[in-house]
PDB file of N, CA, C and O in Angstrom:
ATOM      1  N   MET A   1      -8.600  -0.818  -0.202  1.00  0.00           N
ATOM      2  CA  MET A   1      -7.415  -0.421  -1.039  1.00  0.00           C
ATOM      3  C   MET A   1      -7.395   1.384  -1.280  1.00  0.00           C
ATOM      4  O   MET A   1      -8.321   1.944  -1.868  1.00  0.00           O
ATOM      5  N   HIS A   2      -6.489   1.953  -0.861  1.00  0.00           N
ATOM      6  CA  HIS A   2      -5.914   3.200  -1.076  1.00  0.00           C
ATOM      7  C   HIS A   2      -4.752   3.376  -1.876  1.00  0.00           C
ATOM      8  O   HIS A   2      -3.698   3.184  -1.271  1.00  0.00           O
ATOM      9  N   ASN A   3      -4.650   3.737  -3.249  1.00  0.00           N
ATOM     10  CA  ASN A   3      -3.405   3.903  -3.991  1.00  0.00           C
ATOM     11  C   ASN A   3      -2.362   2.637  -4.209  1.00  0.00           C
ATOM     12  O   ASN A   3      -1.233   2.743  -4.687  1.00  0.00           O
ATOM     13  N   VAL A   4      -2.825   1.738  -3.871  1.00  0.00           N
ATOM     14  CA  VAL A   4      -2.177   0.425  -3.961  1.00  0.00           C
ATOM     15  C   VAL A   4      -2.337  -1.030  -4.696  1.00  0.00           C
ATOM     16  O   VAL A   4      -2.818  -1.975  -4.071  1.00  0.00           O
ATOM     17  N   THR A   5      -1.915  -1.159  -6.039  1.00  0.00           N
ATOM     18  CA  THR A   5      -1.537  -2.104  -6.572  1.00  0.00           C
ATOM     19  C   THR A   5      -0.916  -2.929  -6.483  1.00  0.00           C
ATOM     20  O   THR A   5       0.250  -2.631  -6.222  1.00  0.00           O
ATOM     21  N   PHE A   6      -1.235  -4.508  -6.632  1.00  0.00           N
ATOM     22  CA  PHE A   6      -0.120  -5.468  -6.404  1.00  0.00           C
ATOM     23  C   PHE A   6      -0.193  -6.701  -7.406  1.00  0.00           C
ATOM     24  O   PHE A   6      -1.347  -6.964  -7.745  1.00  0.00           O
ATOM     25  N   ASP A   7       0.654  -7.396  -7.875  1.00  0.00           N
ATOM     26  CA  ASP A   7       0.269  -8.539  -8.592  1.00  0.00           C
ATOM     27  C   ASP A   7       1.235  -9.768  -8.102  1.00  0.00           C
ATOM     28  O   ASP A   7       2.006  -9.617  -7.154  1.00  0.00           O
ATOM     29  N   THR A   8       1.130 -10.967  -8.810  1.00  0.00           N
ATOM     30  CA  THR A   8       1.724 -11.641  -8.476  1.00  0.00           C
ATOM     31  C   THR A   8       2.091 -12.831  -9.688  1.00  0.00           C
ATOM     32  O   THR A   8       2.183 -14.059  -9.668  1.00  0.00           O
ATOM     33  N   ASN A   9       2.238 -11.819 -10.695  1.00  0.00           N
ATOM     34  CA  ASN A   9       2.248 -12.835 -12.020  1.00  0.00           C
ATOM     35  C   ASN A   9       4.014 -13.498 -12.421  1.00  0.00           C
ATOM     36  O   ASN A   9       4.304 -14.381 -13.228  1.00  0.00           O
ATOM     37  N   ALA A  10       5.032 -12.610 -11.435  1.00  0.00           N
ATOM     38  CA  ALA A  10       6.343 -12.898 -12.227  1.00  0.00           C
ATOM     39  C   ALA A  10       6.200 -14.220 -10.764  1.00  0.00           C
ATOM     40  O   ALA A  10       5.606 -14.082  -9.694  1.00  0.00           O
ATOM     41  N   PRO A  11       6.829 -15.179 -11.171  1.00  0.00           N
ATOM     42  CA  PRO A  11       7.070 -16.479 -10.748  1.00  0.00           C
ATOM     43  C   PRO A  11       7.753 -16.286  -9.643  1.00  0.00           C
ATOM     44  O   PRO A  11       8.879 -15.789  -9.652  1.00  0.00           O
ATOM     45  N   GLY A  12       6.955 -16.771  -8.264  1.00  0.00           N
ATOM     46  CA  GLY A  12       8.074 -16.775  -7.019  1.00  0.00           C
ATOM     47  C   GLY A  12       8.638 -14.766  -6.252  1.00  0.00           C
ATOM     48  O   GLY A  12       9.518 -14.476  -5.442  1.00  0.00           O
ATOM     49  N   LYS A  13       7.254 -13.512  -7.294  1.00  0.00           N
ATOM     50  CA  LYS A  13       7.217 -12.375  -6.618  1.00  0.00           C
ATOM     51  C   LYS A  13       5.892 -11.452  -6.361  1.00  0.00           C
ATOM     52  O   LYS A  13       4.810 -11.435  -6.948  1.00  0.00           O
ATOM     53  N   LEU A  14       6.381 -10.706  -5.277  1.00  0.00           N
ATOM     54  CA  LEU A  14       5.435 -10.268  -5.510  1.00  0.00           C
ATOM     55  C   LEU A  14       5.708  -8.394  -5.504  1.00  0.00           C
ATOM     56  O   LEU A  14       6.271  -7.724  -4.638  1.00  0.00           O
ATOM     57  N   THR A  15       5.062  -7.933  -6.827  1.00  0.00           N
ATOM     58  CA  THR A  15       5.112  -6.481  -7.069  1.00  0.00           C
ATOM     59  C   THR A  15       3.978  -5.672  -6.270  1.00  0.00           C
ATOM     60  O   THR A  15       2.915  -6.293  -6.243  1.00  0.00           O
ATOM     61  N   ILE A  16       3.953  -4.394  -5.594  1.00  0.00           N
ATOM     62  CA  ILE A  16       3.772  -3.373  -5.490  1.00  0.00           C
ATOM     63  C   ILE A  16       4.054  -2.631  -5.759  1.00  0.00           C
ATOM     64  O   ILE A  16       5.272  -2.501  -5.887  1.00  0.00           O
ATOM     65  N   THR A  17       3.039  -1.360  -6.115  1.00  0.00           N
ATOM     66  CA  THR A  17       2.991  -0.295  -6.713  1.00  0.00           C
ATOM     67  C   THR A  17       1.886   0.934  -5.964  1.00  0.00           C
ATOM     68  O   THR A  17       0.666   0.920  -5.797  1.00  0.00           O
ATOM     69  N   VAL A  18       3.120   2.118  -5.569  1.00  0.00           N
ATOM     70  CA  VAL A  18       2.263   3.083  -4.901  1.00  0.00           C
ATOM     71  C   VAL A  18       2.688   4.430  -5.635  1.00  0.00           C
ATOM     72  O   VAL A  18       3.882   4.569  -5.904  1.00  0.00           O
ATOM     73  N   ASP A  19       1.930   5.268  -5.920  1.00  0.00           N
ATOM     74  CA  ASP A  19       1.903   6.361  -6.608  1.00  0.00           C
ATOM     75  C   ASP A  19       2.365   7.394  -5.518  1.00  0.00           C
ATOM     76  O   ASP A  19       1.548   7.847  -4.716  1.00  0.00           O
ATOM     77  N   ILE A  20       3.876   7.811  -5.501  1.00  0.00           N
ATOM     78  CA  ILE A  20       4.260   8.651  -4.389  1.00  0.00           C
ATOM     79  C   ILE A  20       4.613  10.272  -4.937  1.00  0.00           C
ATOM     80  O   ILE A  20       5.156  11.226  -4.378  1.00  0.00           O
ATOM     81  N   SER A  21       4.054  10.088  -6.240  1.00  0.00           N
ATOM     82  CA  SER A  21       4.098  11.787  -7.053  1.00  0.00           C
ATOM     83  C   SER A  21       3.550  12.965  -6.054  1.00  0.00           C
ATOM     84  O   SER A  21       2.726  12.846  -5.147  1.00  0.00           O
ATOM     85  N   PRO A  22       4.215  14.081  -6.466  1.00  0.00           N
ATOM     86  CA  PRO A  22       3.632  15.119  -5.104  1.00  0.00           C
ATOM     87  C   PRO A  22       2.105  15.161  -5.580  1.00  0.00           C
ATOM     88  O   PRO A  22       1.331  15.507  -4.688  1.00  0.00           O
ATOM     89  N   ALA A  23       1.428  14.821  -7.039  1.00  0.00           N
ATOM     90  CA  ALA A  23       0.368  14.721  -7.010  1.00  0.00           C
ATOM     91  C   ALA A  23      -0.686  14.093  -5.978  1.00  0.00           C
ATOM     92  O   ALA A  23      -1.638  14.518  -5.324  1.00  0.00           O
ATOM     93  N   ALA A  24       0.029  12.747  -6.180  1.00  0.00           N
ATOM     94  CA  ALA A  24      -0.874  12.075  -4.912  1.00  0.00           C
ATOM     95  C   ALA A  24      -0.810  12.456  -3.810  1.00  0.00           C
ATOM     96  O   ALA A  24      -1.679  12.204  -2.975  1.00  0.00           O
ATOM     97  N   ILE A  25       0.791  13.508  -3.455  1.00  0.00           N
ATOM     98  CA  ILE A  25       0.744  13.319  -2.003  1.00  0.00           C
ATOM     99  C   ILE A  25      -0.175  14.498  -1.698  1.00  0.00           C
ATOM    100  O   ILE A  25      -0.639  14.599  -0.562  1.00  0.00           O
ATOM    101  N   LYS A  26      -0.450  15.345  -2.586  1.00  0.00           N
ATOM    102  CA  LYS A  26      -1.517  16.535  -2.095  1.00  0.00           C
ATOM    103  C   LYS A  26      -3.045  16.350  -1.959  1.00  0.00           C
ATOM    104  O   LYS A  26      -3.855  17.014  -1.313  1.00  0.00           O
ATOM    105  N   VAL A  27      -3.255  15.002  -2.933  1.00  0.00           N
ATOM    106  CA  VAL A  27      -4.181  15.055  -2.385  1.00  0.00           C
ATOM    107  C   VAL A  27      -4.813  13.782  -1.510  1.00  0.00           C
ATOM    108  O   VAL A  27      -5.986  13.422  -1.599  1.00  0.00           O
ATOM    109  N   ALA A  28      -3.952  13.259  -0.768  1.00  0.00           N
ATOM    110  CA  ALA A  28      -4.241  12.185  -0.043  1.00  0.00           C
ATOM    111  C   ALA A  28      -4.845  12.459   1.189  1.00  0.00           C
ATOM    112  O   ALA A  28      -4.695  13.657   1.429  1.00  0.00           O
ATOM    113  N   PRO A  29      -5.469  11.881   2.091  1.00  0.00           N
ATOM    114  CA  PRO A  29      -6.538  12.375   3.109  1.00  0.00           C
ATOM    115  C   PRO A  29      -5.453  12.519   3.781  1.00  0.00           C
ATOM    116  O   PRO A  29      -4.289  12.223   3.513  1.00  0.00           O
ATOM    117  N   PRO A  30      -6.216  13.282   5.205  1.00  0.00           N
ATOM    118  CA  PRO A  30      -5.047  13.445   6.041  1.00  0.00           C
ATOM    119  C   PRO A  30      -5.127  12.066   7.462  1.00  0.00           C
ATOM    120  O   PRO A  30      -6.127  11.349   7.432  1.00  0.00           O
ATOM    121  N   SER A  31      -4.606  11.935   8.020  1.00  0.00           N
ATOM    122  CA  SER A  31      -4.288  10.634   9.273  1.00  0.00           C
ATOM    123  C   SER A  31      -5.279  10.587  10.649  1.00  0.00           C
ATOM    124  O   SER A  31      -5.587  11.555  11.345  1.00  0.00           O
ATOM    125  N   SER A  32      -5.503   9.811  10.750  1.00  0.00           N
ATOM    126  CA  SER A  32      -7.161  10.214  11.880  1.00  0.00           C
ATOM    127  C   SER A  32      -6.401  11.075  13.015  1.00  0.00           C
ATOM    128  O   SER A  32      -7.055  11.174  14.053  1.00  0.00           O
ATOM    129  N   SER A  33      -5.321  11.627  13.015  1.00  0.00           N
ATOM    130  CA  SER A  33      -4.564  12.370  14.097  1.00  0.00           C
ATOM    131  C   SER A  33      -4.051  13.310  13.275  1.00  0.00           C
ATOM    132  O   SER A  33      -3.345  14.064  13.945  1.00  0.00           O
ATOM    133  N   GLY A  34      -4.071  13.564  12.335  1.00  0.00           N
ATOM    134  CA  GLY A  34      -3.919  15.071  12.011  1.00  0.00           C
ATOM    135  C   GLY A  34      -2.988  15.290  11.642  1.00  0.00           C
ATOM    136  O   GLY A  34      -2.923  16.340  11.002  1.00  0.00           O
ATOM    137  N   LYS A  35      -1.615  14.416  11.807  1.00  0.00           N
ATOM    138  CA  LYS A  35      -0.126  14.951  11.953  1.00  0.00           C
ATOM    139  C   LYS A  35       0.507  14.128  10.804  1.00  0.00           C
ATOM    140  O   LYS A  35       1.727  14.022  10.687  1.00  0.00           O
ATOM    141  N   THR A  36      -0.328  13.585  10.012  1.00  0.00           N
ATOM    142  CA  THR A  36       0.254  13.120   8.211  1.00  0.00           C
ATOM    143  C   THR A  36      -0.736  13.253   7.567  1.00  0.00           C
ATOM    144  O   THR A  36      -1.850  13.542   8.005  1.00  0.00           O
ATOM    145  N   LYS A  37      -0.363  13.011   6.206  1.00  0.00           N
ATOM    146  CA  LYS A  37      -1.019  12.363   5.048  1.00  0.00           C
ATOM    147  C   LYS A  37      -1.022  10.951   4.554  1.00  0.00           C
ATOM    148  O   LYS A  37       0.034  10.408   4.228  1.00  0.00           O
ATOM    149  N   LEU A  38      -2.408  10.217   4.475  1.00  0.00           N
ATOM    150  CA  LEU A  38      -2.136   8.936   4.276  1.00  0.00           C
ATOM    151  C   LEU A  38      -2.283   8.416   3.084  1.00  0.00           C
ATOM    152  O   LEU A  38      -3.328   8.120   2.505  1.00  0.00           O
ATOM    153  N   VAL A  39      -0.663   8.266   2.570  1.00  0.00           N
ATOM    154  CA  VAL A  39      -0.749   8.157   0.740  1.00  0.00           C
ATOM    155  C   VAL A  39      -1.270   6.936   0.228  1.00  0.00           C
ATOM    156  O   VAL A  39      -2.179   6.840  -0.596  1.00  0.00           O
ATOM    157  N   ALA A  40      -0.665   6.048   0.745  1.00  0.00           N
ATOM    158  CA  ALA A  40      -1.401   4.718   0.489  1.00  0.00           C
ATOM    159  C   ALA A  40      -1.394   3.661   1.699  1.00  0.00           C
ATOM    160  O   ALA A  40      -0.565   3.571   2.605  1.00  0.00           O
ATOM    161  N   SER A  41      -2.434   2.958   1.491  1.00  0.00           N
ATOM    162  CA  SER A  41      -3.335   1.951   2.545  1.00  0.00           C
ATOM    163  C   SER A  41      -3.998   0.763   1.907  1.00  0.00           C
ATOM    164  O   SER A  41      -4.996   0.625   1.200  1.00  0.00           O
ATOM    165  N   THR A  42      -2.930  -0.189   2.492  1.00  0.00           N
ATOM    166  CA  THR A  42      -3.833  -1.838   2.228  1.00  0.00           C
ATOM    167  C   THR A  42      -5.278  -1.410   3.333  1.00  0.00           C
ATOM    168  O   THR A  42      -6.077  -2.337   3.200  1.00  0.00           O
ATOM    169  N   SER A  43      -5.752  -0.529   4.169  1.00  0.00           N
ATOM    170  CA  SER A  43      -6.483  -0.865   5.077  1.00  0.00           C
ATOM    171  C   SER A  43      -6.391  -2.112   5.685  1.00  0.00           C
ATOM    172  O   SER A  43      -7.520  -2.603   5.646  1.00  0.00           O
ATOM    173  N   GLY A  44      -5.393  -3.081   6.381  1.00  0.00           N
ATOM    174  CA  GLY A  44      -5.135  -3.692   7.085  1.00  0.00           C
ATOM    175  C   GLY A  44      -4.591  -5.299   5.876  1.00  0.00           C
ATOM    176  O   GLY A  44      -4.335  -5.083   4.691  1.00  0.00           O
ATOM    177  N   SER A  45      -4.518  -6.626   6.418  1.00  0.00           N
ATOM    178  CA  SER A  45      -4.222  -7.512   5.733  1.00  0.00           C
ATOM    179  C   SER A  45      -4.790  -8.071   4.368  1.00  0.00           C
ATOM    180  O   SER A  45      -5.952  -8.476   4.346  1.00  0.00           O
ATOM    181  N   VAL A  46      -3.885  -8.113   3.046  1.00  0.00           N
ATOM    182  CA  VAL A  46      -4.603  -8.372   2.212  1.00  0.00           C
ATOM    183  C   VAL A  46      -3.771  -9.960   2.015  1.00  0.00           C
ATOM    184  O   VAL A  46      -2.561 -10.120   2.176  1.00  0.00           O
ATOM    185  N   ALA A  47      -4.665 -10.932   1.669  1.00  0.00           N
ATOM    186  CA  ALA A  47      -4.278 -12.035   1.332  1.00  0.00           C
ATOM    187  C   ALA A  47      -3.852 -12.357  -0.134  1.00  0.00           C
ATOM    188  O   ALA A  47      -4.653 -12.144  -1.044  1.00  0.00           O
ATOM    189  N   ILE A  48      -2.533 -12.898  -0.403  1.00  0.00           N
ATOM    190  CA  ILE A  48      -2.097 -13.090  -1.223  1.00  0.00           C
ATOM    191  C   ILE A  48      -1.610 -14.462  -1.968  1.00  0.00           C
ATOM    192  O   ILE A  48      -1.219 -15.193  -1.058  1.00  0.00           O
ATOM    193  N   ALA A  49      -1.478 -15.060  -3.081  1.00  0.00           N
ATOM    194  CA  ALA A  49      -0.912 -16.545  -3.542  1.00  0.00           C
ATOM    195  C   ALA A  49       0.354 -16.606  -3.098  1.00  0.00           C
ATOM    196  O   ALA A  49       1.175 -15.707  -3.277  1.00  0.00           O
ATOM    197  N   SER A  50       0.585 -17.716  -2.471  1.00  0.00           N
ATOM    198  CA  SER A  50       1.787 -18.410  -2.332  1.00  0.00           C
ATOM    199  C   SER A  50       2.047 -19.534  -3.405  1.00  0.00           C
ATOM    200  O   SER A  50       1.230 -20.450  -3.494  1.00  0.00           O
ATOM    201  N   PRO A  51       3.059 -19.502  -4.153  1.00  0.00           N
ATOM    202  CA  PRO A  51       3.868 -20.677  -4.702  1.00  0.00           C
ATOM    203  C   PRO A  51       3.909 -21.916  -4.042  1.00  0.00           C
ATOM    204  O   PRO A  51       3.469 -23.007  -4.403  1.00  0.00           O
ATOM    205  N   ALA A  52       4.463 -21.606  -3.091  1.00  0.00           N
ATOM    206  CA  ALA A  52       4.391 -22.813  -1.849  1.00  0.00           C
ATOM    207  C   ALA A  52       3.651 -23.438  -1.646  1.00  0.00           C
ATOM    208  O   ALA A  52       3.776 -24.659  -1.558  1.00  0.00           O
ATOM    209  N   GLY A  53       2.202 -22.542  -1.442  1.00  0.00           N
ATOM    210  CA  GLY A  53       1.282 -23.306  -1.173  1.00  0.00           C
ATOM    211  C   GLY A  53       0.817 -22.610   0.081  1.00  0.00           C
ATOM    212  O   GLY A  53      -0.413 -22.636   0.126  1.00  0.00           O
ATOM    213  N   SER A  54       1.330 -22.027   1.067  1.00  0.00           N
ATOM    214  CA  SER A  54       0.961 -21.597   2.731  1.00  0.00           C
ATOM    215  C   SER A  54       0.560 -20.471   2.058  1.00  0.00           C
ATOM    216  O   SER A  54       0.767 -19.978   0.948  1.00  0.00           O
ATOM    217  N   PRO A  55      -0.298 -20.107   3.395  1.00  0.00           N
ATOM    218  CA  PRO A  55      -0.937 -18.649   2.704  1.00  0.00           C
ATOM    219  C   PRO A  55       0.063 -17.609   3.017  1.00  0.00           C
ATOM    220  O   PRO A  55       1.023 -17.786   3.767  1.00  0.00           O
ATOM    221  N   LEU A  56      -0.192 -16.623   2.460  1.00  0.00           N
ATOM    222  CA  LEU A  56       0.573 -15.274   2.925  1.00  0.00           C
ATOM    223  C   LEU A  56      -0.453 -14.421   3.297  1.00  0.00           C
ATOM    224  O   LEU A  56      -1.601 -14.847   3.422  1.00  0.00           O
ATOM    225  N   SER A  57      -0.128 -13.138   3.506  1.00  0.00           N
ATOM    226  CA  SER A  57      -0.480 -12.128   3.551  1.00  0.00           C
ATOM    227  C   SER A  57       0.401 -10.569   3.559  1.00  0.00           C
ATOM    228  O   SER A  57       1.620 -10.733   3.595  1.00  0.00           O
ATOM    229  N   PHE A  58       0.039  -9.421   3.537  1.00  0.00           N
ATOM    230  CA  PHE A  58       0.663  -8.427   3.661  1.00  0.00           C
ATOM    231  C   PHE A  58      -0.122  -7.521   3.912  1.00  0.00           C
ATOM    232  O   PHE A  58      -1.288  -7.599   3.526  1.00  0.00           O
ATOM    233  N   SER A  59       0.379  -6.351   4.684  1.00  0.00           N
ATOM    234  CA  SER A  59      -0.072  -4.908   4.731  1.00  0.00           C
ATOM    235  C   SER A  59       0.678  -3.865   4.966  1.00  0.00           C
ATOM    236  O   SER A  59       1.618  -3.799   5.757  1.00  0.00           O
ATOM    237  N   LEU A  60       0.198  -2.919   4.169  1.00  0.00           N
ATOM    238  CA  LEU A  60       0.892  -1.409   3.921  1.00  0.00           C
ATOM    239  C   LEU A  60       0.349  -0.875   4.526  1.00  0.00           C
ATOM    240  O   LEU A  60      -0.630  -1.328   5.119  1.00  0.00           O
ATOM    241  N   ASN A  61       0.942   0.808   4.660  1.00  0.00           N
ATOM    242  CA  ASN A  61       0.921   1.914   5.256  1.00  0.00           C
ATOM    243  C   ASN A  61       2.226   3.449   4.852  1.00  0.00           C
ATOM    244  O   ASN A  61       3.067   3.933   5.610  1.00  0.00           O
ATOM    245  N   VAL A  62       1.974   3.738   3.751  1.00  0.00           N
ATOM    246  CA  VAL A  62       2.771   5.053   3.180  1.00  0.00           C
ATOM    247  C   VAL A  62       1.935   6.439   3.997  1.00  0.00           C
ATOM    248  O   VAL A  62       0.725   6.553   4.197  1.00  0.00           O
ATOM    249  N   MET A  63       2.900   7.274   4.318  1.00  0.00           N
ATOM    250  CA  MET A  63       2.678   8.027   5.110  1.00  0.00           C
ATOM    251  C   MET A  63       3.496   9.489   4.629  1.00  0.00           C
ATOM    252  O   MET A  63       4.634   9.307   4.195  1.00  0.00           O
ATOM    253  N   ALA A  64       3.117  10.576   4.665  1.00  0.00           N
ATOM    254  CA  ALA A  64       3.872  11.678   4.240  1.00  0.00           C
ATOM    255  C   ALA A  64       3.726  12.679   5.292  1.00  0.00           C
ATOM    256  O   ALA A  64       2.656  13.282   5.219  1.00  0.00           O
ATOM    257  N   LYS A  65       4.590  13.075   6.372  1.00  0.00           N
ATOM    258  CA  LYS A  65       4.822  13.865   7.487  1.00  0.00           C
ATOM    259  C   LYS A  65       5.044  15.081   7.039  1.00  0.00           C
ATOM    260  O   LYS A  65       5.588  15.217   5.943  1.00  0.00           O
ATOM    261  N   GLY A  66       4.647  16.245   7.842  1.00  0.00           N
ATOM    262  CA  GLY A  66       4.971  17.943   7.449  1.00  0.00           C
ATOM    263  C   GLY A  66       4.548  18.234   6.311  1.00  0.00           C
ATOM    264  O   GLY A  66       5.392  18.853   5.664  1.00  0.00           O
ATOM    265  N   VAL A  67       3.215  17.983   5.565  1.00  0.00           N
ATOM    266  CA  VAL A  67       2.485  18.296   4.561  1.00  0.00           C
ATOM    267  C   VAL A  67       1.640  18.540   4.650  1.00  0.00           C
ATOM    268  O   VAL A  67       0.974  18.832   3.657  1.00  0.00           O
TER     269      VAL A  67
END
């Protein structure tokens, strides 16, 4: 993961945090095409605990265009 944190401490809630400050965008690496910057990514699916017991996962990409 890059620039992504998450927690499931609140009952029934998934909290995802991404730094979208100008400084974070400035140092973000370019995407593979070079058209955008990859500000944050889970680099695929991430498994998370589910209060219902069924398996859950999420994936996230945050990109900046034209920077």
